[in-house]
N, C-alpha and C positions, 0 to 999 in steps of 0.2 A: 067290437064293432069295427067298421069301414073308418078307413084313412086315409086323405086327399094329401097329395105332396105341396109344398107350397104355392106351388103354380097352379095348385088344381087341375094340373092334364094327367096326374096319374092315381091310381086308386088302390089301395091294398085291404087286403081280408085274409083272416084264415078261416077254413071248411075240413068239416068230419067229412073222410075221407073213407070210411068204417074201419079202419085198420090203424087209424088214429087223424092227427090234424096237420095239415098243409097249408103254408102261405101261398096266397096267389098275386101277384103284380101284374098289370097289363094283362089281365088273363094267361101268363104264366105262371103257372101249378110248380111250389116249390118239394125240395122232400119232405117224405112223411114223418111227423115225431109223435111222441108221445102225448107231448101239450104245448100250446104255445105261449110262454110267457107273458107277465103285464112288464112292460121298461120302468125301471126303478126311476129312469129318469125326466118321465110324462106319466099321465094317465091312458095313452096307447097300447098297445101291443107291437107296434110296428111304427119304428122312426127314421122319418127320412130324413138329407140333409137338407143344409135353405136352398141348394140349387137345384134342387127334386129332382138329381142324377142317382144319386144312392139310397139303398135303405138296408136296414140293420132291425133285431129282434132279437132273441131268449127264447132258447126253448129246450124241451127238458124231454134226456129221453135214456129210459131204463134205470132213471135215478137220479142219471147226472144232468147237470147242465150245460147247455152249449151258445156260445155265442155266432151268429149268421150274419153275416153280410153280405146281400145280393143272396143268392139260391146256395152260397157259399159258409159251410164251418171252419169257420176263425180259430177256435179255439173249441173244448170238447172237453167234458169228464171231470166238469167245474162245483162243489160244493153250493156256491152261488155265484150271481153277477148279479155285485151293488150299483153297478152306474154302466149307463153305456150311452154316448153321442158323438157331436161330430165338431172338430176343431171350425172356429171361425173362422174368415179369411182365406184357411187353406182347404177345406172341408175332409181332413184328415179324420179317418173313424178309431174312435175313443173308448176306451171302456176300463172298467175298474173289476175284476177277476177273484175268485176267493178258493183257494184249493185246499187240501189238507198242510199242504208247506205254509200258508197264509198266502196274505193280498198280495194282487199288483196291480200298477196301472202301465197300460198298454195302451200306444200310440201310434198311430201306423205302421204295427204288428212289432213295434219296439217296446222292451222294457222300457217303463223309464222310473218306476219308484215300486221299492220293495219295502214291506212293511207286515208283523204279524195282524196289523188290521188299516185298511185304507178307507176313507170316507168318500162322497160324491166328491168329483172334479166338476170346477167352476173356472171357465177362459173370461178372459176380458172380452170384448165388444169385437175387436179385433185380432183375437185368437194370440197374441202375442206374450199375454202372462197368463199363466195357469195356479189355482188354488186348492187345496183339498188338504185333509185331516187327517193325521196316524197314531195310532195306537202301538204299546207293547203290549197290549191287551187284546188278543185275535175274538173271545165271547163276550159281549158287552161291559166294553172299555166304558172304565172311568174319569181316563183323562187321557185327555186328548194334545197334538203338538199340530198346531197349522203348522202347513208346508207352503209359503208362496212361490213359487218358480225356484225350487231346489232350497230354498233356503226354509230353519227352522224358525219358528216364535216360539215368546212364551208358553207353558201350556196353562191349557184350561181346564176344567169339570165338564163345560158342555160347549161345544161352538154354535153356532146358530146361523154364519154366514159370513160369506165376504161383499164388500162391494169395492170397484176399482175406478179410480180414480181417471180423470180423464185429459192427465197429466202422463199416462201411459209409464207414469212412475210409482206414484204410492195405490199402496193395497192399504185397505182395514180390514180386520178382522174382528167380530163380534160373537161376545160369549159370556159365560160365566165362571166366576171361581169365588168359592166363600162367601156366596150366598152374595155378592154383587156381581154388577154386570159390568163387563168389562169389553174394552174396545182399543185394539192392536193395531199398528201401521208400522206398515216392513223398513221406516224409515228408523223405528225402533220410539217413536213413543209411547208413551202406555195412559189411559184415561181408565179408574173408576168410578163407579157413581152404585148408591143405592137405589130401590124399585127397580122398574122394568123398563125393558127397552123394543122399541119396533123399527122393524126396516124399513 
């Protein structure tokens, strides 16, 4: 479906050009791919940054996935793309890729973290803090390690999400382990309780 930028001044969509699919932004048609993939970050295929300057999407070509920024392929030959987005504040482009060797979190063209499995990425509101989850199991991981600004928290069997504090320092991670709800804080505190938890 068509997607507007945040300021509603730009329109993006993809079209069937006969020999494949192309993304069209501001009436400019991009390269042809076998398929345009849906972004894991939201419900749309094309993602604009908060300033409406940049756009990105995932494409499938010859059985491999590619990450496209603007109309330029910045990464290709991938098994999948777990997440993509823009860092708040800086609007640097970020994504999580998976290849045969494992997963990597890439920010502004530089690999920040490599692991057999890397999950979705969360930024604080100002973009100064970043959180994700990793696992030593590449396929269907059963144990996850939350990571906040490169430091690891205790392992969990399930990670439900992160909440960033207003002080710019503390970050909470919500998950489950041993049939209990667990809340971890990056200052070392930990809470466990039975029942269900809503974020």
